[in-house]
Rosetta silent file (secondary structure, phi, psi, omega in degrees, C-alpha in Angstrom):
SEQUENCE: MSMSNKIRTILTQRNMTIKDLSDSLGYKGSNLYNKLKKDDFTESECRKIAEVLNCDYDGIFIMRDSKTQI
SCORE:     score description
SCORE:     0.000 S_00000001
   1 L     0.000  133.025 -179.559    0.000    0.000    0.000 S_00000001
   2 L   -70.035  160.867  178.327    1.399    3.392   -0.943 S_00000001
   3 H   -60.860  -39.400  179.086    2.025    6.057    1.692 S_00000001
   4 H   -60.317  -43.930  178.893   -0.758    8.162    0.157 S_00000001
   5 H   -65.394  -37.749  177.877   -3.233    5.308    0.540 S_00000001
   6 H   -63.677  -44.235  179.833   -2.140    4.738    4.124 S_00000001
   7 H   -63.368  -45.072  179.387   -2.643    8.425    4.937 S_00000001
   8 H   -62.106  -38.786  178.599   -6.071    8.454    3.264 S_00000001
   9 H   -63.159  -45.134  179.961   -7.095    5.335    5.197 S_00000001
  10 H   -66.455  -40.069  177.143   -6.107    6.887    8.516 S_00000001
  11 H   -56.908  -43.435  179.156   -7.882   10.141    7.598 S_00000001
  12 H   -62.013  -44.760 -179.397  -11.068    8.158    7.013 S_00000001
  13 H   -66.537  -28.366 -179.549  -10.708    6.361   10.342 S_00000001
  14 L   -92.738    3.220 -177.243  -10.087    9.693   12.103 S_00000001
  15 L    53.793   43.766  179.010  -13.044   11.366   10.351 S_00000001
  16 L  -117.762  155.577  174.927  -10.685   14.005    8.957 S_00000001
  17 L  -101.738  168.337  174.969  -10.397   15.528    5.516 S_00000001
  18 H   -61.911  -37.936  178.755   -7.271   16.213    3.537 S_00000001
  19 H   -63.333  -40.555  176.781   -7.916   19.903    4.181 S_00000001
  20 H   -57.251  -47.604 -179.840   -8.047   19.248    7.941 S_00000001
  21 H   -64.910  -44.037  179.746   -4.660   17.550    7.770 S_00000001
  22 H   -58.736  -45.795  178.890   -3.251   20.223    5.494 S_00000001
  23 H   -62.897  -42.299 -179.676   -4.369   22.981    7.866 S_00000001
  24 H   -64.417  -31.112  179.789   -2.927   21.130   10.876 S_00000001
  25 H   -85.275  -11.367 -178.874    0.414   20.789    9.093 S_00000001
  26 L    79.029   19.921  178.149    0.446   24.454    8.063 S_00000001
  27 L   -76.315  149.334  179.611    0.557   23.626    4.354 S_00000001
  28 L  -106.403  146.256  174.297   -0.641   26.266    1.936 S_00000001
  29 L    58.099 -135.740 -174.095   -2.908   25.790   -1.054 S_00000001
  30 L   -98.749   21.878 -177.530   -2.867   22.431   -2.745 S_00000001
  31 H   -55.046  -49.788 -177.972    0.554   21.317   -1.459 S_00000001
  32 H   -68.188  -39.170  177.540   -0.764   18.270    0.411 S_00000001
  33 H   -58.257  -43.910  179.564   -3.110   17.305   -2.427 S_00000001
  34 H   -64.342  -41.590  179.555   -0.138   17.335   -4.819 S_00000001
  35 H   -64.461  -39.813  177.508    1.999   15.272   -2.443 S_00000001
  36 H   -65.911  -40.004 -179.959   -0.787   12.707   -2.085 S_00000001
  37 H   -63.764  -41.653 -177.695   -1.252   12.564   -5.845 S_00000001
  38 H   -88.278   -9.257 -174.031    2.482   12.021   -6.446 S_00000001
  39 L    52.777   54.865 -171.215    2.963    9.893   -3.306 S_00000001
  40 L  -123.043   87.887 -178.368    5.923   12.132   -2.524 S_00000001
  41 L  -127.853  137.912  172.624    6.688   12.342    1.203 S_00000001
  42 L   -82.372  164.342  177.257    9.934   12.716    3.100 S_00000001
  43 H   -61.523  -38.662  178.507   10.469   10.766    6.285 S_00000001
  44 H   -60.791  -42.899  178.385   10.220   14.036    8.194 S_00000001
  45 H   -64.962  -39.759  178.189    6.843   14.764    6.635 S_00000001
  46 H   -61.723  -39.656  178.786    5.636   11.257    7.475 S_00000001
  47 H   -66.283  -41.039  177.922    6.600   11.795   11.091 S_00000001
  48 H   -65.288  -42.993  178.641    4.739   15.135   11.218 S_00000001
  49 H   -62.011  -44.212  178.886    1.674   13.596    9.593 S_00000001
  50 H   -59.337  -42.042 -179.966    1.762   10.709   12.071 S_00000001
  51 H   -61.612  -47.112  179.585    1.917   13.147   14.974 S_00000001
  52 H   -62.724  -36.981 -177.744   -1.109   15.086   13.709 S_00000001
  53 L   -87.305    7.209  179.574   -3.010   11.829   13.121 S_00000001
  54 L    57.375   50.242  179.729   -2.105   10.517   16.584 S_00000001
  55 L  -130.113  164.559  169.908   -0.088    7.631   15.140 S_00000001
  56 L   -98.973  143.740  175.390    3.417    6.249   15.427 S_00000001
  57 L  -124.843  129.756 -179.438    5.589    6.190   12.313 S_00000001
  58 L  -137.018   90.982  179.273    8.574    3.895   12.055 S_00000001
  59 L   -80.830  116.930 -178.126   10.255    3.930    8.648 S_00000001
  60 L  -136.978  156.782  168.474   12.604    0.957    8.436 S_00000001
  61 L  -106.437  138.776  175.613   14.346   -1.222    5.924 S_00000001
  62 E  -121.288  117.227  179.675   14.336   -4.971    6.518 S_00000001
  63 L   -68.697  125.275 -173.846   17.002   -6.953    4.701 S_00000001
  64 L   -65.241  -36.863 -176.167   15.243   -9.891    3.067 S_00000001
  65 L   -76.630  -36.655 -175.379   18.074  -12.379    3.399 S_00000001
  66 L  -112.003   -7.659 -177.460   18.972  -11.740    7.038 S_00000001
  67 L    63.832   15.557  177.462   15.798  -10.004    8.306 S_00000001
  68 L   -69.553  132.395  178.336   18.060   -7.312    9.753 S_00000001
  69 E   -96.992  132.023 -179.419   16.188   -4.059   10.374 S_00000001
  70 L  -127.156    0.000    0.000   17.959   -0.843    9.484 S_00000001
């Protein structure tokens, strides 16, 4: 599932709109809409979004051969 889809799913569960999230993040205009459309988020943005949505965000890589988490 893409990050955009994950964010949209959580918004639905939180009864929030994209505009609500955008306002809470201090984004102007259609910035968040564009990021959702392009699925273009930095780790920092994901952490801020998680905070606003009352979620934890843990971006990790898991090596397939050794299952090592980085």
